[in-house]
C-alpha positions as a printed Julia matrix, in Angstrom:
83×3 Matrix{Float64}:
 14.31  36.26    2.89
 14.17  33.26    5.2
 12.5   30.54    2.52
 15.55  31.56    0.57
 17.73  30.87    3.39
 16.08  27.69    4.3
 15.68  26.41    0.69
 19.82  26.94    0.01
 20.22  24.92    3.43
 17.95  22.54    2.13
 19.89  22.1    -0.79
 22.95  20.98    1.27
 21.13  18.73    3.36
 19.71  16.85   -0.18
 23.08  16.97   -1.5
 24.59  15.32    1.8
 26.78  17.98    2.34
 25.2   18.71    5.93
 24.73  15.43    8.07
 20.66  15.01    8.05
 20.67  12.82   11.44
 22.68  15.89   12.89
 20.22  18.21   11.3
 17.59  16.9    12.67
 18.83  16.59   16.33
 19.4   20.34   16.11
 16.8   21.75   14.12
 14.12  19.26   12.91
 10.91  20.15   14.86
 11.53  24.04   14.26
 12.25  23.34   10.39
  8.92  21.2    10.46
  7.38  24.53   12.4
  8.24  26.78    9.94
  7.39  24.45    7.04
  3.84  24.6     8.53
  3.6   27.98    9.12
  4.61  28.74    5.74
  3.1   26.37    3.47
  0.34  28.47    2.73
  2.6   30.87    1.15
  4.82  28.62   -0.31
  1.81  26.65   -1.97
  1.02  30.29   -3.32
  4.14  30.96   -5.19
  4.25  27.31   -6.34
  1.42  28.16   -8.41
  3.37  30.62  -10.39
  6.8   29.12  -10.01
  6.39  25.22   -9.6
 10.0   24.19   -8.58
  9.97  27.26   -5.92
 11.45  26.01   -2.45
 11.07  22.4    -3.62
 14.07  21.52   -1.95
 12.75  22.89    1.79
  9.78  20.51    1.25
 11.71  17.68    0.39
 13.76  18.27    3.76
 10.82  18.54    5.51
  8.64  15.52    4.32
 12.05  13.57    5.17
 11.83  14.97    8.6
  8.43  13.93    8.98
  8.86  10.62    7.82
 11.69   9.95   10.36
  9.67  11.4    13.05
  6.41   8.77   12.58
  9.27   5.99   11.95
 10.75   7.25   15.55
  7.55   7.5    17.25
  6.41   4.1    16.05
  9.61   2.7    17.6
  9.07   4.46   20.69
  5.49   2.81   21.27
  6.9   -0.43   20.75
  9.89   0.16   23.09
  7.49   1.8    25.71
  4.69  -0.94   26.26
  4.07  -1.51   30.04
  2.34  -4.42   30.98
  0.75  -4.83   34.22
  0.6   -7.98   35.97
């Protein structure tokens, strides 16, 4: 049930009905948590139906890329130099 709701929300995000940047700020970390928690089940279902939860996976991969990019940016800006 929850995966179908996440998939529907993901379709809206991928279709640009919902703003991706706002979504990340609101619940990006939680979405990634759910994806990592449910990933074994998703992979099991995809063995039978390869298109199952694809939109959800796409959104999670976009979030991960954005998160990595943001971390690199913080590391560059946050370097402290000692004298």
